[in-house]
LOBALUM-833315 format. One line per field, with one value per atom (N, C-alpha, C, O): x, y, z; atom name. Coordinates in pm, whole numbers. Layout:
N
X c(X / ...)
Y c(Y / ...)
Z c(Z / ...)
name c(CA / ...)
This chain:
91
X c(-3615 / -3549 / -3626 / -3612 / -3699 / -3765 / -3652 / -3539 / -3691 / -3637 / -3535 / -3447 / -3539 / -3448 / -3369 / -3284 / -3394 / -3253 / -3225 / -3106 / -3269 / -3153 / -3068 / -2978 / -3124 / -3085 / -2909 / -2812 / -2947 / -2882 / -2787 / -2675 / -2783 / -2681 / -2600 / -2480 / -2688 / -2570 / -2461 / -2338 / -2555 / -2493 / -2360 / -2257 / -2358 / -2233 / -2144 / -2028 / -2171 / -2104 / -2034 / -1912 / -2097 / -2017 / -1886 / -1771 / -1968 / -1865 / -1787 / -1686 / -1752 / -1636 / -1569 / -1454 / -1623 / -1495 / -1473 / -1435 / -1477 / -1464 / -1357 / -1265 / -1386 / -1307 / -1118 / -1004 / -1210 / -1034 / -981 / -872 / -1050 / -1004 / -936 / -871 / -973 / -829 / -775 / -683 / -859 / -720 / -570 / -464 / -600 / -463 / -403 / -305 / -488 / -438 / -363 / -345 / -318 / -262 / -130 / -9 / -198 / -26 / 44 / 149 / -61 / 33 / 111 / 174 / 53 / 136 / 265 / 363 / 255 / 368 / 508 / 510 / 639 / 743 / 800 / 750 / 886 / 965 / 1029 / 1046 / 1041 / 1153 / 1286 / 1333 / 1331 / 1489 / 1458 / 1565 / 1373 / 1325 / 1325 / 1407 / 1233 / 1196 / 1294 / 1307 / 1362 / 1454 / 1571 / 1640 / 1597 / 1676 / 1653 / 1750 / 1540 / 1475 / 1434 / 1443 / 1401 / 1351 / 1465 / 1429 / 1565 / 1633 / 1648 / 1665 / 1633 / 1559 / 1694 / 1796 / 1716 / 1816 / 1914 / 1851 / 2018 / 2090 / 2011 / 2001 / 1958 / 1909 / 1779 / 1760 / 1691 / 1546 / 1627 / 1543 / 1704 / 1690 / 1788 / 1816 / 1863 / 1880 / 1753 / 1736 / 1652 / 1533 / 1465 / 1421 / 1478 / 1370 / 1456 / 1420 / 1572 / 1653 / 1558 / 1498 / 1597 / 1614 / 1429 / 1368 / 1402 / 1254 / 1181 / 1067 / 1235 / 1212 / 1275 / 1232 / 1457 / 1521 / 1449 / 1442 / 1365 / 1299 / 1152 / 1114 / 1122 / 978 / 1040 / 955 / 1152 / 1137 / 1208 / 1233 / 1241 / 1302 / 1192 / 1162 / 1021 / 953 / 840 / 733 / 851 / 830 / 897 / 839 / 1028 / 1081 / 1041 / 1013 / 1055 / 993 / 862 / 811 / 771 / 638 / 677 / 701 / 679 / 723 / 806 / 783 / 931 / 959 / 875 / 886 / 795 / 682 / 600 / 555 / 563 / 439 / 508 / 447 / 615 / 634 / 686 / 670 / 753 / 720 / 583 / 615 / 471 / 380 / 338 / 314 / 353 / 388 / 422 / 403 / 477 / 613 / 554 / 512 / 542 / 445 / 299 / 214 / 299 / 133 / 154 / 63 / 287 / 276 / 375 / 384 / 419 / 457 / 401 / 418 / 290 / 162 / 8 / -104 / 42 / -33 / 110 / 111 / 190 / 259 / 250 / 234 / 258 / 262 / 149 / 119 / 71 / -64 / -106 / -134 / -107 / -102 / 63 / 25 / 133 / 222 / 152 / 125 / 138 / 32 / -84 / -83 / -183 / -303 / -291 / -378 / -101 / -108 / -67 / -94 / -6 / 55 / -1 / 49 / -136 / -199 / -341 / -423 / -325 / -414 / -287 / -280 / -228 / -66 / -64 / 28)
Y c(1122 / 1201 / 1307 / 1418 / 1302 / 1437 / 1562 / 1546 / 1625 / 1795 / 1820 / 1878 / 1748 / 1811 / 1668 / 1668 / 1553 / 1436 / 1484 / 1455 / 1589 / 1626 / 1799 / 1843 / 1880 / 1913 / 1884 / 1952 / 1780 / 1762 / 1707 / 1743 / 1629 / 1530 / 1621 / 1599 / 1785 / 1873 / 1914 / 1911 / 1958 / 2054 / 1968 / 2030 / 1796 / 1719 / 1742 / 1771 / 1736 / 1755 / 1864 / 1863 / 1961 / 2132 / 2065 / 2028 / 2071 / 2053 / 1945 / 1985 / 1836 / 1805 / 1867 / 1830 / 1942 / 1958 / 2090 / 2179 / 2127 / 2220 / 2226 / 2307 / 2083 / 2029 / 2013 / 2057 / 1914 / 1881 / 2041 / 2081 / 2137 / 2247 / 2342 / 2442 / 2279 / 2372 / 2296 / 2317 / 2165 / 2090 / 2104 / 2127 / 2075 / 2129 / 2245 / 2237 / 2375 / 2466 / 2472 / 2587 / 2366 / 2413 / 2323 / 2337 / 2245 / 2103 / 2232 / 2294 / 2246 / 2379 / 2510 / 2579 / 2504 / 2633 / 2590 / 2663 / 2473 / 2417 / 2467 / 2494 / 2464 / 2436 / 2333 / 2234 / 2321 / 2211 / 2118 / 2159 / 2018 / 1960 / 1915 / 1831 / 2038 / 2048 / 2195 / 2248 / 2263 / 2400 / 2391 / 2458 / 2311 / 2229 / 2242 / 2317 / 2118 / 2021 / 2095 / 2058 / 2276 / 2361 / 2401 / 2401 / 2445 / 2532 / 2429 / 2455 / 2339 / 2251 / 2119 / 2009 / 2110 / 2026 / 1963 / 2028 / 1780 / 1704 / 1702 / 1684 / 1716 / 1691 / 1534 / 1439 / 1524 / 1397 / 1284 / 1166 / 1354 / 1237 / 1162 / 1040 / 1282 / 1210 / 1196 / 1230 / 1175 / 1060 / 956 / 896 / 911 / 810 / 707 / 588 / 820 / 768 / 664 / 550 / 765 / 742 / 566 / 449 / 638 / 476 / 344 / 246 / 427 / 213 / 157 / 50 / 286 / 267 / 222 / 178 / 229 / 188 / 29 / -61 / 47 / -123 / -218 / -337 / -137 / -256 / -288 / -405 / -242 / -202 / -308 / -380 / -313 / -404 / -555 / -645 / -583 / -664 / -686 / -749 / -682 / -726 / -760 / -802 / -748 / -722 / -886 / -979 / -898 / -1061 / -1185 / -1305 / -1098 / -1231 / -1243 / -1337 / -1181 / -1233 / -1335 / -1452 / -1322 / -1400 / -1537 / -1653 / -1483 / -1635 / -1736 / -1857 / -1685 / -1725 / -1812 / -1916 / -1788 / -1753 / -1944 / -2051 / -1923 / -2026 / -2184 / -2299 / -2133 / -2185 / -2209 / -2326 / -2215 / -2207 / -2372 / -2487 / -2268 / -2406 / -2510 / -2603 / -2450 / -2638 / -2716 / -2827 / -2664 / -2757 / -2798 / -2879 / -2741 / -2786 / -2902 / -2966 / -2897 / -3002 / -3103 / -3202 / -3112 / -3187 / -3319 / -3440 / -3191 / -3300 / -3332 / -3359 / -3321 / -3387 / -3506 / -3613 / -3468 / -3604 / -3711 / -3824 / -3688 / -3778 / -3830 / -3948 / -3735 / -3809 / -3917 / -4034 / -3863 / -3995 / -4095 / -4210 / -4095 / -4213 / -4336 / -4455 / -4257 / -4293 / -4339 / -4448 / -4336 / -4344 / -4473 / -4560 / -4481 / -4603 / -4723 / -4843 / -4663 / -4791 / -4877 / -4981 / -4817 / -4817 / -4936 / -5006 / -4921 / -5028 / -5102 / -5135 / -5112 / -5184 / -5327 / -5409)
Z c(-1384 / -1301 / -1232 / -1284 / -1134 / -1101 / -1037 / -991 / -1046 / -1020 / -991 / -1054 / -823 / -752 / -726 / -638 / -795 / -865 / -939 / -952 / -1056 / -1124 / -1087 / -1160 / -954 / -952 / -834 / -799 / -821 / -730 / -812 / -774 / -917 / -975 / -1030 / -1048 / -1078 / -1120 / -1029 / -1038 / -926 / -803 / -781 / -753 / -794 / -741 / -861 / -830 / -992 / -1112 / -1103 / -1116 / -1081 / -1104 / -988 / -1013 / -843 / -713 / -747 / -689 / -798 / -821 / -960 / -984 / -1037 / -1149 / -1053 / -1130 / -961 / -857 / -802 / -804 / -722 / -651 / -733 / -725 / -809 / -852 / -938 / -897 / -1054 / -1062 / -971 / -1001 / -820 / -781 / -700 / -621 / -730 / -671 / -737 / -679 / -922 / -927 / -1005 / -1079 / -973 / -975 / -820 / -781 / -731 / -592 / -612 / -594 / -650 / -713 / -814 / -797 / -926 / -991 / -998 / -1078 / -793 / -750 / -679 / -668 / -635 / -548 / -655 / -776 / -531 / -677 / -694 / -640 / -749 / -829 / -645 / -530 / -697 / -589 / -535 / -457 / -636 / -626 / -575 / -544 / -560 / -556 / -407 / -345 / -340 / -257 / -131 / -34 / -191 / -130 / -76 / 19 / -193 / -145 / -40 / 36 / 7 / 126 / 254 / 374 / 208 / 288 / 363 / 322 / 442 / 428 / 581 / 684 / 564 / 686 / 780 / 713 / 918 / 1031 / 991 / 945 / 1007 / 1030 / 1086 / 1052 / 1181 / 1328 / 1229 / 1221 / 1152 / 1114 / 959 / 875 / 918 / 834 / 847 / 743 / 984 / 992 / 1045 / 1019 / 1147 / 1206 / 1073 / 1086 / 918 / 823 / 785 / 785 / 759 / 730 / 777 / 734 / 912 / 980 / 959 / 945 / 967 / 971 / 850 / 864 / 733 / 591 / 553 / 480 / 683 / 669 / 737 / 706 / 880 / 966 / 847 / 837 / 813 / 705 / 566 / 514 / 523 / 411 / 486 / 406 / 644 / 673 / 701 / 600 / 813 / 819 / 702 / 745 / 578 / 441 / 444 / 500 / 373 / 397 / 523 / 516 / 624 / 739 / 698 / 760 / 609 / 616 / 461 / 489 / 406 / 258 / 328 / 295 / 459 / 459 / 536 / 515 / 622 / 725 / 614 / 662 / 442 / 410 / 351 / 358 / 311 / 259 / 336 / 294 / 468 / 557 / 588 / 562 / 615 / 590 / 520 / 556 / 367 / 251 / 181 / 103 / 243 / 283 / 377 / 345 / 516 / 607 / 523 / 561 / 433 / 475 / 319 / 264 / 284 / 188 / 263 / 190 / 330 / 424 / 465 / 450 / 555 / 612 / 527 / 571 / 439 / 328 / 324 / 386 / 261 / 227 / 300 / 252 / 414 / 524 / 546 / 527 / 591 / 543 / 441 / 469 / 326 / 238 / 244 / 268 / 239 / 273 / 423 / 404 / 567 / 611 / 568 / 625 / 511 / 383 / 312 / 311 / 215 / 152 / 252 / 244 / 334 / 434 / 518 / 560 / 549 / 649 / 556 / 616 / 385 / 294 / 221 / 102 / 282 / 214 / 333 / 330)
name c(N / CA / C / O / N / CA / C / O / N / CA / C / O / N / CA / C / O / N / CA / C / O / N / CA / C / O / N / CA / C / O / N / CA / C / O / N / CA / C / O / N / CA / C / O / N / CA / C / O / N / CA / C / O / N / CA / C / O / N / CA / C / O / N / CA / C / O / N / CA / C / O / N / CA / C / O / N / CA / C / O / N / CA / C / O / N / CA / C / O / N / CA / C / O / N / CA / C / O / N / CA / C / O / N / CA / C / O / N / CA / C / O / N / CA / C / O / N / CA / C / O / N / CA / C / O / N / CA / C / O / N / CA / C / O / N / CA / C / O / N / CA / C / O / N / CA / C / O / N / CA / C / O / N / CA / C / O / N / CA / C / O / N / CA / C / O / N / CA / C / O / N / CA / C / O / N / CA / C / O / N / CA / C / O / N / CA / C / O / N / CA / C / O / N / CA / C / O / N / CA / C / O / N / CA / C / O / N / CA / C / O / N / CA / C / O / N / CA / C / O / N / CA / C / O / N / CA / C / O / N / CA / C / O / N / CA / C / O / N / CA / C / O / N / CA / C / O / N / CA / C / O / N / CA / C / O / N / CA / C / O / N / CA / C / O / N / CA / C / O / N / CA / C / O / N / CA / C / O / N / CA / C / O / N / CA / C / O / N / CA / C / O / N / CA / C / O / N / CA / C / O / N / CA / C / O / N / CA / C / O / N / CA / C / O / N / CA / C / O / N / CA / C / O / N / CA / C / O / N / CA / C / O / N / CA / C / O / N / CA / C / O / N / CA / C / O / N / CA / C / O / N / CA / C / O / N / CA / C / O / N / CA / C / O / N / CA / C / O / N / CA / C / O / N / CA / C / O / N / CA / C / O / N / CA / C / O / N / CA / C / O / N / CA / C / O / N / CA / C / O / N / CA / C / O / N / CA / C / O)
């Protein structure tokens, strides 16, 4: 490893360390959740919109799971029909 590559790797390690240290200091300087909750409250309209959004996302997840299951069932049924037709053809 050349001198420049060594300098670059040392610089990157020092920068990474400094950034992580700064991040931890920032996180530690934040007030606790209960204090933040008392300082900042969401409006009722915002809370209702968020509840609808979460419900919609949960429904999308369930619908995706059902659609995937239907696809698997359709594949199995098509395979069984194909095998039954093939067996019937050779009998």
